[in-house]
C-alpha positions as a Markdown table, in Angstrom:
| # | Residue | x | y | z |
|---|---|---|---|---|
| 1 | Met | -0.2 | 0.2 | 0.1 |
| 2 | Asp | 0.9 | 3.6 | -0.6 |
| 3 | Phe | 1.4 | 5.4 | 2.6 |
| 4 | Lys | -0.4 | 8.2 | 0.9 |
| 5 | Thr | -3.6 | 6.4 | 0.6 |
| 6 | Leu | -3.7 | 6.4 | 4.4 |
| 7 | Lys | -4.7 | 10.2 | 4.7 |
| 8 | Ile | -8.2 | 8.7 | 3.0 |
| 9 | Phe | -9.0 | 7.3 | 6.8 |
| 10 | Pro | -11.1 | 9.9 | 9.0 |
| 11 | Ala | -9.2 | 8.4 | 12.0 |
| 12 | Leu | -5.9 | 9.3 | 10.7 |
| 13 | Gln | -7.4 | 12.8 | 9.7 |
| 14 | Leu | -8.7 | 13.2 | 13.2 |
| 15 | Ala | -5.2 | 11.9 | 14.7 |
| 16 | Tyr | -3.5 | 14.7 | 12.5 |
| 17 | Gln | -5.9 | 17.6 | 13.4 |
| 18 | Ile | -5.4 | 16.7 | 17.2 |
| 19 | Ser | -1.7 | 16.6 | 17.0 |
| 20 | Arg | -1.9 | 19.9 | 16.2 |
| 21 | Glu | -4.5 | 21.3 | 18.8 |
| 22 | Cys | -2.6 | 19.8 | 21.7 |
| 23 | Gly | 0.5 | 20.1 | 20.4 |
| 24 | Ala | 1.2 | 16.1 | 21.0 |
| 25 | Ser | 3.6 | 13.7 | 18.8 |
| 26 | Ile | 1.4 | 11.3 | 17.6 |
| 27 | Tyr | 2.6 | 7.9 | 15.4 |
| 28 | Leu | 1.0 | 5.5 | 14.1 |
| 29 | Val | 2.6 | 2.0 | 15.2 |
| 30 | Gly | 2.1 | -2.0 | 15.6 |
| 31 | Gly | -0.3 | -3.6 | 13.5 |
| 32 | Ala | -1.7 | -1.2 | 11.6 |
| 33 | Val | 1.8 | -0.3 | 10.0 |
| 34 | Arg | 2.6 | -4.0 | 9.3 |
| 35 | Asp | -1.0 | -4.4 | 7.8 |
| 36 | Ala | -0.4 | -1.4 | 5.7 |
| 37 | Leu | 3.0 | -2.9 | 4.2 |
| 38 | Met | 1.0 | -6.0 | 3.7 |
| 39 | Gly | -1.8 | -4.1 | 1.9 |
| 40 | Leu | -4.3 | -5.6 | 4.4 |
| 41 | Phe | -5.1 | -2.8 | 6.1 |
| 42 | His | -9.0 | -2.2 | 5.9 |
| 43 | Gly | -8.8 | 1.1 | 8.9 |
| 44 | Lys | -10.7 | -1.0 | 11.1 |
| 45 | Asp | -8.2 | -0.9 | 13.9 |
| 46 | Phe | -5.6 | 1.8 | 14.8 |
| 47 | Asp | -2.9 | 1.9 | 17.4 |
| 48 | Phe | -1.3 | 5.2 | 18.6 |
| 49 | Val | 1.7 | 5.8 | 20.7 |
| 50 | Ala | 2.2 | 9.6 | 21.5 |
| 51 | Asp | 4.4 | 11.6 | 24.2 |
| 52 | Asp | 3.3 | 12.5 | 27.4 |
| 53 | Gln | 0.1 | 14.3 | 25.6 |
| 54 | Trp | -1.3 | 10.6 | 24.9 |
| 55 | Gln | -4.2 | 10.8 | 27.3 |
| 56 | Glu | -5.4 | 14.2 | 26.1 |
| 57 | Ala | -4.9 | 12.9 | 22.6 |
| 58 | Ala | -7.2 | 10.3 | 23.9 |
| 59 | Arg | -9.8 | 12.3 | 25.3 |
| 60 | Leu | -10.1 | 14.7 | 22.0 |
| 61 | Phe | -10.3 | 11.8 | 19.9 |
| 62 | Ala | -13.0 | 10.6 | 21.8 |
| 63 | Leu | -14.8 | 13.7 | 22.5 |
| 64 | Lys | -14.8 | 14.4 | 18.9 |
| 65 | Leu | -16.2 | 11.6 | 17.6 |
| 66 | Arg | -18.4 | 10.6 | 20.5 |
| 67 | Gly | -16.8 | 7.1 | 21.0 |
| 68 | Thr | -16.7 | 5.0 | 24.2 |
| 69 | Val | -13.6 | 5.0 | 26.1 |
| 70 | Ile | -12.4 | 1.8 | 27.5 |
| 71 | Pro | -9.2 | 1.1 | 29.8 |
| 72 | Trp | -7.7 | -1.6 | 27.9 |
| 73 | Asp | -4.6 | -3.2 | 28.6 |
| 74 | Leu | -0.9 | -1.7 | 30.4 |
| 75 | Asn | -0.6 | 2.1 | 29.6 |
| 76 | Gln | -3.4 | 2.2 | 27.2 |
| 77 | Lys | -7.1 | 3.3 | 26.6 |
| 78 | Arg | -8.9 | 2.1 | 23.8 |
| 79 | Ile | -11.9 | 4.1 | 21.8 |
| 80 | Val | -14.8 | 2.3 | 20.2 |
| 81 | Phe | -16.7 | 4.3 | 17.4 |
| 82 | Arg | -19.4 | 3.6 | 14.6 |
| 83 | Glu | -18.1 | 4.4 | 11.3 |
| 84 | Ala | -20.3 | 4.0 | 7.8 |
| 85 | Gly | -22.0 | 1.2 | 9.5 |
| 86 | Lys | -18.7 | -0.4 | 11.0 |
| 87 | Thr | -17.0 | -0.6 | 14.5 |
| 88 | Val | -13.7 | 1.1 | 14.8 |
| 89 | Thr | -11.2 | 0.6 | 17.3 |
| 90 | Val | -8.4 | 3.2 | 18.0 |
| 91 | Asp | -6.1 | 2.5 | 20.8 |
| 92 | Phe | -4.2 | 5.5 | 22.7 |
| 93 | Ser | -1.1 | 4.9 | 24.9 |
| 94 | Gly | 2.2 | 6.5 | 25.7 |
| 95 | Phe | 5.9 | 6.3 | 24.8 |
| 96 | Arg | 7.5 | 2.6 | 26.3 |
| 97 | Gly | 10.9 | 4.7 | 26.8 |
| 98 | Ala | 11.8 | 8.6 | 26.0 |
| 99 | Asp | 11.2 | 8.5 | 22.8 |
| 100 | Ile | 9.3 | 6.6 | 19.1 |
| 101 | Met | 12.5 | 4.7 | 18.8 |
| 102 | Ser | 13.2 | 3.6 | 22.2 |
| 103 | Asp | 9.0 | 2.7 | 22.4 |
| 104 | Leu | 9.6 | 0.3 | 19.2 |
| 105 | Arg | 12.5 | -1.4 | 20.8 |
| 106 | Glu | 10.4 | -2.4 | 23.7 |
| 107 | Arg | 7.4 | -3.6 | 21.9 |
| 108 | Asp | 6.6 | -7.7 | 21.2 |
| 109 | Phe | 7.7 | -8.7 | 17.9 |
| 110 | Thr | 9.9 | -7.2 | 15.2 |
| 111 | Ile | 6.9 | -6.9 | 12.4 |
| 112 | Asn | 4.7 | -4.8 | 15.2 |
| 113 | Ser | 8.0 | -2.8 | 16.0 |
| 114 | Met | 7.2 | -0.2 | 13.3 |
| 115 | Ala | 6.1 | 3.7 | 13.4 |
| 116 | Leu | 4.8 | 6.0 | 11.0 |
| 117 | Ser | 4.7 | 9.7 | 12.1 |
| 118 | Ile | 1.3 | 11.2 | 11.4 |
| 119 | Thr | 2.8 | 14.7 | 10.9 |
| 120 | Ser | 4.9 | 13.5 | 8.3 |
| 121 | Leu | 2.3 | 11.4 | 6.7 |
| 122 | Phe | 0.3 | 14.5 | 6.1 |
| 123 | Gln | 3.1 | 16.8 | 5.2 |
| 124 | Asp | 5.8 | 14.9 | 3.4 |
| 125 | Ala | 5.8 | 13.6 | 0.2 |
| 126 | Ser | 7.9 | 10.4 | 1.6 |
| 127 | Pro | 7.0 | 9.5 | 5.0 |
| 128 | Glu | 9.6 | 8.2 | 7.0 |
| 129 | Ile | 9.2 | 4.6 | 8.5 |
| 130 | Tyr | 10.5 | 3.8 | 11.6 |
| 131 | Asp | 12.2 | 0.2 | 11.7 |
| 132 | Pro | 14.8 | -0.1 | 14.5 |
| 133 | Leu | 14.6 | -4.3 | 14.4 |
| 134 | Gly | 14.0 | -4.8 | 10.6 |
| 135 | Gly | 10.3 | -5.2 | 10.7 |
| 136 | Arg | 10.0 | -4.7 | 6.7 |
| 137 | Lys | 12.4 | -7.3 | 6.3 |
| 138 | His | 10.7 | -10.0 | 8.5 |
| 139 | Ile | 7.3 | -9.5 | 6.9 |
| 140 | Gln | 8.7 | -10.1 | 3.5 |
| 141 | Glu | 10.2 | -13.6 | 4.9 |
| 142 | Lys | 7.0 | -14.4 | 6.5 |
| 143 | Ile | 8.7 | -14.5 | 10.1 |
| 144 | Val | 7.1 | -13.8 | 13.8 |
| 145 | Gln | 10.0 | -12.6 | 15.7 |
| 146 | Ala | 10.6 | -11.4 | 19.4 |
| 147 | Asp | 12.3 | -8.2 | 19.7 |
| 148 | Gly | 14.7 | -9.5 | 22.3 |
| 149 | Asp | 15.2 | -12.6 | 24.8 |
| 150 | Ala | 13.4 | -10.5 | 27.9 |
| 151 | Ala | 10.5 | -10.1 | 25.7 |
| 152 | Phe | 8.1 | -12.9 | 27.3 |
| 153 | Asp | 9.7 | -12.0 | 30.9 |
| 154 | Gln | 8.5 | -8.3 | 30.2 |
| 155 | Asp | 4.9 | -9.5 | 29.2 |
| 156 | Pro | 4.4 | -13.1 | 29.4 |
| 157 | Leu | 0.9 | -12.6 | 27.3 |
| 158 | Arg | 3.2 | -12.2 | 24.1 |
| 159 | Ile | 3.4 | -16.0 | 23.7 |
| 160 | Leu | -0.5 | -16.1 | 23.2 |
| 161 | Arg | -0.1 | -13.1 | 20.7 |
| 162 | Ala | 2.9 | -15.1 | 19.0 |
| 163 | Ile | 0.6 | -17.9 | 18.5 |
| 164 | Arg | -2.5 | -15.7 | 17.0 |
| 165 | Phe | -0.2 | -13.6 | 14.4 |
| 166 | Ser | 1.5 | -16.4 | 13.1 |
| 167 | Arg | -2.3 | -18.3 | 12.5 |
| 168 | Ala | -3.8 | -15.3 | 11.4 |
| 169 | Leu | -0.7 | -13.8 | 9.2 |
| 170 | Asn | 0.3 | -17.6 | 8.2 |
| 171 | Phe | 3.7 | -16.5 | 9.2 |
| 172 | Arg | 6.2 | -18.9 | 10.8 |
| 173 | Ile | 7.4 | -18.5 | 14.3 |
| 174 | Glu | 11.3 | -18.1 | 14.4 |
| 175 | Asp | 13.1 | -20.9 | 16.2 |
| 176 | Lys | 14.9 | -18.8 | 19.1 |
| 177 | Thr | 11.3 | -17.0 | 19.8 |
| 178 | Arg | 9.8 | -20.7 | 19.7 |
| 179 | Phe | 12.4 | -21.8 | 22.4 |
| 180 | Leu | 11.8 | -18.6 | 24.6 |
| 181 | Met | 8.2 | -19.2 | 24.4 |
| 182 | His | 8.3 | -23.1 | 25.4 |
| 183 | Glu | 10.5 | -22.4 | 28.3 |
| 184 | Lys | 8.4 | -19.4 | 29.6 |
| 185 | Ala | 4.8 | -20.6 | 29.0 |
| 186 | Gln | 4.0 | -21.1 | 32.8 |
| 187 | Leu | 4.6 | -17.2 | 33.2 |
| 188 | Leu | 0.8 | -16.9 | 31.0 |
| 189 | Thr | -0.4 | -18.0 | 34.9 |
| 190 | Gly | 0.6 | -14.9 | 36.4 |
| 191 | Val | -0.7 | -13.2 | 33.9 |
| 192 | Ala | -4.3 | -10.6 | 34.5 |
| 193 | Arg | -7.1 | -13.2 | 33.8 |
| 194 | Glu | -8.9 | -10.3 | 31.4 |
| 195 | Arg | -5.9 | -10.0 | 29.1 |
| 196 | Val | -5.3 | -14.0 | 28.9 |
| 197 | Thr | -9.2 | -14.5 | 28.1 |
| 198 | Arg | -9.0 | -11.4 | 25.7 |
| 199 | Glu | -6.0 | -12.9 | 23.5 |
| 200 | Leu | -7.3 | -16.7 | 23.9 |
| 201 | Phe | -10.9 | -16.0 | 22.5 |
| 202 | Ala | -8.9 | -13.7 | 19.6 |
| 203 | Ile | -7.4 | -17.0 | 18.8 |
| 204 | Phe | -10.4 | -19.1 | 19.1 |
| 205 | Asn | -12.0 | -16.3 | 16.5 |
| 206 | Leu | -9.8 | -17.3 | 14.2 |
| 207 | Pro | -10.2 | -19.5 | 10.8 |
| 208 | Gly | -8.5 | -22.4 | 10.8 |
| 209 | Ala | -8.6 | -22.4 | 15.1 |
| 210 | Glu | -7.8 | -25.9 | 15.1 |
| 211 | His | -4.0 | -25.1 | 14.1 |
| 212 | Ala | -3.7 | -22.5 | 16.7 |
| 213 | Ile | -5.2 | -25.0 | 19.7 |
| 214 | Gln | -2.3 | -27.5 | 18.4 |
| 215 | Glu | 0.1 | -24.9 | 19.0 |
| 216 | Leu | -1.1 | -24.0 | 21.9 |
| 217 | Ala | -1.2 | -27.8 | 23.0 |
| 218 | Ala | 2.5 | -28.0 | 21.7 |
| 219 | Phe | 3.9 | -25.6 | 23.8 |
| 220 | Gln | 1.9 | -26.3 | 26.9 |
| 221 | Ile | 0.5 | -23.6 | 26.8 |
| 222 | Ile | -3.0 | -24.9 | 27.4 |
| 223 | His | -2.6 | -26.7 | 30.2 |
| 224 | His | -1.3 | -24.1 | 32.2 |
| 225 | Leu | -4.4 | -21.9 | 31.7 |
| 226 | Leu | -6.7 | -24.8 | 31.1 |
| 227 | Pro | -5.2 | -27.5 | 33.3 |
| 228 | Glu | -8.6 | -29.5 | 33.6 |
| 229 | Leu | -7.3 | -30.9 | 30.0 |
| 230 | Gln | -4.7 | -32.8 | 32.4 |
| 231 | Gln | -1.4 | -33.6 | 30.3 |
| 232 | Lys | -2.7 | -34.3 | 26.7 |
| 233 | Leu | -5.3 | -32.4 | 24.8 |
| 234 | Pro | -8.1 | -35.3 | 23.9 |
| 235 | Gln | -8.0 | -36.0 | 20.5 |
| 236 | His | -11.7 | -36.4 | 20.5 |
| 237 | Ala | -12.0 | -32.7 | 21.4 |
| 238 | Trp | -9.3 | -31.5 | 19.2 |
| 239 | Lys | -11.3 | -33.5 | 16.2 |
| 240 | Thr | -14.5 | -31.6 | 17.5 |
| 241 | Val | -12.9 | -28.5 | 17.6 |
| 242 | Ala | -11.6 | -29.2 | 13.8 |
| 243 | Cys | -15.1 | -30.6 | 12.6 |
| 244 | Leu | -16.7 | -26.8 | 14.0 |
| 245 | Ala | -14.1 | -24.7 | 12.6 |
| 246 | Ser | -14.4 | -26.2 | 9.2 |
| 247 | Met | -18.3 | -26.3 | 9.4 |
| 248 | Met | -18.1 | -22.5 | 9.7 |
| 249 | Asp | -15.9 | -22.0 | 7.4 |
| 250 | His | -18.1 | -23.6 | 5.0 |
| 251 | Leu | -21.6 | -23.0 | 6.3 |
| 252 | Glu | -23.4 | -23.2 | 2.8 |
| 253 | Ser | -23.1 | -27.2 | 2.8 |
| 254 | Ile | -25.5 | -26.9 | 6.4 |
| 255 | Val | -27.3 | -23.5 | 5.8 |
| 256 | Lys | -27.6 | -23.3 | 1.9 |
| 257 | Asn | -29.2 | -20.2 | 0.7 |
| 258 | Cys | -28.7 | -17.7 | 4.4 |
| 259 | Ala | -24.5 | -18.7 | 5.2 |
| 260 | Ala | -24.1 | -15.3 | 4.9 |
| 261 | Leu | -26.7 | -14.3 | 7.6 |
| 262 | Val | -25.3 | -17.1 | 9.7 |
| 263 | Gln | -21.7 | -15.5 | 9.2 |
| 264 | Asp | -22.9 | -12.0 | 10.5 |
| 265 | Tyr | -24.8 | -14.2 | 13.5 |
| 266 | Leu | -21.5 | -16.1 | 13.9 |
| 267 | Arg | -19.4 | -12.8 | 14.4 |
| 268 | Glu | -21.7 | -11.1 | 16.9 |
| 269 | Tyr | -19.7 | -10.0 | 20.0 |
| 270 | Ile | -21.2 | -11.4 | 23.2 |
| 271 | Glu | -19.2 | -9.7 | 25.3 |
| 272 | Asp | -17.9 | -6.0 | 24.1 |
| 273 | Gly | -14.8 | -6.7 | 22.0 |
| 274 | Val | -13.7 | -9.8 | 23.5 |
| 275 | Ile | -15.9 | -13.1 | 23.0 |
| 276 | Thr | -17.5 | -13.8 | 19.8 |
| 277 | Arg | -20.1 | -16.4 | 19.2 |
| 278 | Arg | -18.1 | -18.1 | 17.0 |
| 279 | Ser | -15.0 | -18.0 | 19.5 |
| 280 | Leu | -17.4 | -19.0 | 22.3 |
| 281 | Leu | -18.4 | -22.1 | 20.1 |
| 282 | Ile | -14.7 | -23.2 | 19.3 |
| 283 | Phe | -14.2 | -23.1 | 23.1 |
| 284 | Ala | -17.2 | -25.3 | 23.8 |
| 285 | Gly | -15.6 | -28.1 | 21.2 |
| 286 | Leu | -12.7 | -27.8 | 23.0 |
| 287 | Leu | -14.1 | -28.1 | 26.4 |
| 288 | His | -17.3 | -29.9 | 25.8 |
| 289 | Asp | -15.7 | -33.7 | 26.5 |
| 290 | Ile | -13.9 | -32.2 | 30.7 |
| 291 | Gly | -15.4 | -34.2 | 33.3 |
| 292 | Asn | -16.7 | -37.3 | 31.1 |
| 293 | Ser | -15.3 | -40.8 | 30.7 |
| 294 | Ile | -15.6 | -42.3 | 27.6 |
| 295 | Asp | -16.5 | -46.3 | 27.6 |
| 296 | Gly | -17.7 | -46.9 | 24.1 |
| 297 | Glu | -20.7 | -46.2 | 21.8 |
| 298 | Lys | -23.3 | -47.7 | 24.2 |
| 299 | Asn | -22.4 | -45.2 | 26.6 |
| 300 | Trp | -22.4 | -42.3 | 24.5 |
| 301 | Leu | -24.9 | -40.4 | 26.1 |
| 302 | Leu | -24.1 | -41.5 | 29.0 |
| 303 | Arg | -20.8 | -39.7 | 29.2 |
| 304 | His | -22.3 | -36.4 | 27.8 |
| 305 | Gly | -24.9 | -33.7 | 29.0 |
| 306 | Gln | -24.7 | -32.6 | 32.7 |
| 307 | Lys | -21.6 | -34.1 | 33.2 |
| 308 | Gly | -18.8 | -32.0 | 33.5 |
| 309 | Leu | -20.9 | -29.0 | 33.6 |
| 310 | Asn | -19.4 | -27.7 | 37.0 |
| 311 | Ile | -16.2 | -28.0 | 35.9 |
| 312 | Lys | -17.0 | -26.1 | 32.6 |
| 313 | Gln | -18.6 | -23.0 | 34.6 |
| 314 | Gln | -15.3 | -23.0 | 37.0 |
| 315 | Ile | -13.4 | -22.4 | 34.3 |
| 316 | Ala | -15.6 | -19.9 | 32.9 |
| 317 | Arg | -15.7 | -17.8 | 36.0 |
| 318 | Arg | -11.7 | -18.2 | 36.2 |
| 319 | Leu | -11.5 | -16.7 | 33.0 |
| 320 | Leu | -13.7 | -13.8 | 33.9 |
| 321 | Met | -16.3 | -14.5 | 30.9 |
| 322 | Gly | -19.3 | -12.5 | 31.5 |
| 323 | Arg | -22.8 | -13.8 | 32.8 |
| 324 | Lys | -24.2 | -14.0 | 28.9 |
| 325 | Ala | -21.1 | -15.9 | 27.5 |
| 326 | Arg | -21.8 | -18.5 | 30.4 |
| 327 | Arg | -25.0 | -18.9 | 30.0 |
| 328 | Ile | -24.5 | -19.6 | 26.4 |
| 329 | Leu | -21.8 | -22.1 | 27.4 |
| 330 | Asp | -23.9 | -23.8 | 29.5 |
| 331 | Thr | -26.7 | -24.0 | 26.9 |
| 332 | Met | -24.4 | -25.8 | 24.3 |
| 333 | Ala | -23.2 | -28.4 | 27.4 |
| 334 | Leu | -26.6 | -29.1 | 28.7 |
| 335 | His | -29.1 | -29.4 | 25.3 |
| 336 | Tyr | -26.4 | -30.1 | 22.7 |
| 337 | Thr | -27.1 | -34.2 | 22.9 |
| 338 | Arg | -30.9 | -33.7 | 22.3 |
| 339 | Ile | -30.0 | -33.2 | 18.8 |
| 340 | Arg | -29.1 | -36.7 | 18.3 |
| 341 | Gln | -31.9 | -37.8 | 20.0 |
| 342 | Leu | -34.2 | -35.6 | 18.1 |
| 343 | Ala | -32.6 | -36.9 | 15.0 |
| 344 | Glu | -33.2 | -40.8 | 15.9 |
| 345 | Arg | -37.2 | -40.4 | 15.9 |
| 346 | Glu | -38.7 | -41.6 | 13.0 |
| 347 | Glu | -40.7 | -38.2 | 12.9 |
| 348 | Val | -39.8 | -34.9 | 14.1 |
| 349 | Asn | -43.3 | -32.7 | 14.4 |
| 350 | Val | -42.5 | -29.0 | 14.3 |
| 351 | Gln | -43.9 | -28.8 | 18.2 |
| 352 | Ala | -40.9 | -31.0 | 19.3 |
| 353 | Leu | -38.6 | -28.1 | 17.4 |
| 354 | Arg | -40.1 | -25.2 | 18.8 |
| 355 | Arg | -39.8 | -26.9 | 22.3 |
| 356 | Phe | -35.7 | -27.5 | 21.2 |
| 357 | Leu | -35.6 | -23.5 | 20.4 |
| 358 | His | -37.5 | -22.7 | 23.2 |
| 359 | Asp | -35.0 | -24.4 | 25.9 |
| 360 | Thr | -31.8 | -23.4 | 23.7 |
| 361 | Ala | -33.2 | -19.9 | 23.0 |
| 362 | Glu | -29.4 | -18.4 | 23.4 |
| 363 | Ala | -27.7 | -20.6 | 21.4 |
| 364 | Pro | -29.5 | -22.7 | 19.4 |
| 365 | Phe | -27.4 | -22.5 | 16.3 |
| 366 | Glu | -24.3 | -23.0 | 18.2 |
| 367 | Val | -26.0 | -26.0 | 20.2 |
| 368 | Leu | -26.7 | -27.7 | 16.7 |
| 369 | Leu | -23.1 | -27.1 | 15.4 |
| 370 | Leu | -21.6 | -28.6 | 18.5 |
| 371 | Ala | -23.8 | -32.0 | 18.1 |
| 372 | Leu | -23.1 | -32.3 | 14.6 |
| 373 | Ala | -19.5 | -31.5 | 15.3 |
| 374 | Asp | -19.4 | -34.0 | 18.4 |
| 375 | Met | -20.7 | -36.9 | 16.3 |
| 376 | Gln | -18.4 | -36.2 | 13.3 |
| 377 | Ala | -15.5 | -36.6 | 15.4 |
| 378 | Ala | -16.5 | -39.6 | 16.9 |
| 379 | Gly | -17.3 | -41.4 | 13.1 |
| 380 | Met | -20.9 | -41.2 | 13.7 |
| 381 | Gly | -21.5 | -41.2 | 10.2 |
| 382 | Ala | -25.0 | -41.9 | 10.0 |
| 383 | Ala | -26.3 | -40.3 | 12.9 |
| 384 | Ala | -24.4 | -37.2 | 11.8 |
| 385 | Asp | -26.6 | -37.8 | 8.5 |
| 386 | Arg | -29.7 | -37.6 | 10.3 |
| 387 | Val | -28.6 | -34.6 | 12.2 |
| 388 | Met | -27.8 | -32.8 | 9.0 |
| 389 | Gln | -31.3 | -33.6 | 8.0 |
| 390 | Leu | -32.7 | -32.2 | 10.7 |
| 391 | Ala | -30.3 | -28.7 | 10.4 |
| 392 | Glu | -32.3 | -28.1 | 7.3 |
| 393 | Lys | -35.8 | -27.5 | 9.0 |
| 394 | Leu | -33.7 | -26.3 | 12.5 |
| 395 | Val | -32.1 | -23.7 | 10.3 |
| 396 | Val | -35.1 | -22.4 | 8.7 |
| 397 | Leu | -37.0 | -22.1 | 12.5 |
| 398 | Ile | -34.0 | -20.4 | 13.9 |
| 399 | Phe | -33.6 | -17.2 | 11.5 |
| 400 | Ser | -37.1 | -17.1 | 10.9 |
| 401 | Asp | -38.7 | -14.0 | 11.8 |
| 402 | Ser | -42.1 | -15.4 | 12.1 |
| 403 | Ser | -44.1 | -15.5 | 15.4 |
| 404 | Gly | -45.7 | -18.4 | 14.2 |
| 405 | Asp | -42.3 | -20.5 | 14.5 |
| 406 | Arg | -42.6 | -19.7 | 18.4 |
| 407 | Tyr | -42.5 | -22.6 | 20.8 |
| 408 | Gln | -46.2 | -22.7 | 22.2 |
| 409 | Pro | -46.5 | -25.0 | 25.6 |
| 410 | Leu | -49.1 | -28.0 | 24.9 |
| 411 | Ile | -50.7 | -27.6 | 28.0 |
| 412 | Ser | -51.1 | -24.5 | 30.7 |
| 413 | Gly | -50.9 | -25.1 | 34.6 |
| 414 | Glu | -54.2 | -24.2 | 34.8 |
| 415 | Asp | -55.4 | -27.1 | 32.3 |
| 416 | Val | -53.2 | -29.7 | 34.7 |
| 417 | Met | -55.3 | -28.3 | 38.0 |
| 418 | Lys | -58.4 | -28.1 | 36.0 |
| 419 | Ile | -58.1 | -32.0 | 34.6 |
| 420 | Met | -56.5 | -33.5 | 37.9 |
| 421 | Asp | -58.6 | -31.1 | 40.0 |
| 422 | Ile | -55.9 | -29.8 | 42.5 |
| 423 | Pro | -54.9 | -26.5 | 43.6 |
| 424 | Pro | -51.9 | -24.4 | 42.8 |
| 425 | Gly | -48.8 | -25.7 | 44.5 |
| 426 | Glu | -45.3 | -27.8 | 43.9 |
| 427 | Ser | -47.8 | -30.4 | 42.4 |
| 428 | Val | -48.6 | -28.6 | 39.8 |
| 429 | Gly | -45.2 | -27.5 | 38.9 |
| 430 | Arg | -44.0 | -31.3 | 39.0 |
| 431 | Ile | -46.7 | -32.2 | 36.4 |
| 432 | Leu | -45.6 | -29.6 | 34.6 |
| 433 | Arg | -42.3 | -30.1 | 34.4 |
| 434 | Glu | -43.2 | -34.2 | 33.5 |
| 435 | Ile | -44.9 | -33.1 | 30.8 |
| 436 | Arg | -41.6 | -30.9 | 29.6 |
| 437 | Asp | -39.7 | -34.1 | 29.5 |
| 438 | Gly | -42.4 | -35.8 | 27.5 |
| 439 | Glu | -41.9 | -33.1 | 24.8 |
| 440 | Arg | -38.1 | -33.5 | 25.1 |
| 441 | Asp | -37.9 | -37.3 | 24.5 |
| 442 | Gly | -40.9 | -38.0 | 22.2 |
| 443 | Arg | -43.4 | -39.3 | 24.4 |
| 444 | Phe | -46.0 | -36.1 | 23.6 |
| 445 | Asn | -46.1 | -34.3 | 20.5 |
| 446 | Ser | -49.6 | -33.0 | 20.9 |
| 447 | Arg | -52.0 | -31.2 | 23.4 |
| 448 | Glu | -54.3 | -34.3 | 22.9 |
| 449 | Glu | -52.1 | -36.5 | 24.0 |
| 450 | Val | -51.0 | -34.5 | 26.9 |
| 451 | Leu | -54.6 | -34.3 | 27.6 |
| 452 | Glu | -54.7 | -38.4 | 27.8 |
| 453 | Trp | -52.4 | -38.8 | 29.7 |
| 454 | Leu | -53.4 | -36.6 | 32.4 |
| 455 | Lys | -56.7 | -38.3 | 32.1 |
| 456 | Lys | -55.1 | -41.8 | 33.1 |
| 457 | Lys | -52.9 | -40.4 | 35.6 |
| 458 | Lys | -55.8 | -39.0 | 37.7 |
| 459 | Gln | -57.6 | -42.1 | 37.3 |
| 460 | Ser | -54.7 | -43.8 | 38.2 |
| 461 | Glu | -54.1 | -41.8 | 41.9 |
| 462 | Ser | -57.5 | -41.9 | 42.5 |
| 463 | Gly | -58.1 | -45.1 | 41.9 |
């Protein structure tokens, strides 16, 4: 990219205006410069570093754009705003050291240790690139190399960032950097949990996330962060993640004509700037066998479902995941076995599908994909084929706006009290739960079947 074309972006124009207003020396740094050199910059993420006026520059930037300011990382603030219907993030931080050259030498990787003066960008015919560590050369060689031997001691989170950059850019991690990552991996346990969570879910959000997870396992990082996975990443869990990633990268095979709509759905942020539906689904696939024992096909259902849920909840709380993310994780853990149960029925009526969608309201599509990936990973071809057929019906209901497609209970509490001739109380709730369970396992598919069952139950109890 010709750096002159960067001047078209409003964020850079505003940064130049602010630098003149408050006399700050502002530089575009890090990933924005790297991506511009690679021709990949799209103007959605900007990293600025400035002198001791950086906080005032950040304040003015947010004020002029009416953006939201988020304390983001060490000595850093993030500003989020909307532009042309898209979310744009802008990070401001102060120099690490006395000046820009000192700052660049204290960063993480050489490919991120380059800077462009905003003043030079708008005033000079050939803006100068500050590149003290050979980042441009390493971009050409497709190498991720740490800035120095102390890079991971200064901030162990850079270990996760190295894996993310290598997978996202399809670069190779330089050998000495790999050695240092392996040697320092245990230091990640001392990093603030919210920072680890942010980086982990950025990795899970990558296309082909299963390869990044293999790297996390190879460096033993995954076991430092998720000791519940024990000494070795379970093969079934990795295969499930691989199936999930493949399905999300080839949605047209599952959802046909609404693949673009579903991609937008999976990109939705569950927590601001951290966890998307896609990354949460990958995380669920990685954890879904925790606490379960594998005893063969005959115990397939026995080893899934409620078992292990408490362990997953502990992990989610330890990673400081928000309530909505935890609820979605619980929904996937509790309900994905029901997909196979539904698919095994000779006939699945709309009421049963609506009951399922009602129970999985926050994440029905994720439950569907997790179930399908789990069966594919286990080699259950025939079962997976039945779920694929079921998926076509479910997708229509999941992404339908028609109120007529919503679940309606087969019977109400008032009906139960009238037919059973009982007053309000725990017994009514117990009967309603039994009816709900009957809907789930296929015993009740119509109001008439429930009414007949209630009459027989009354006769049995009165007799």
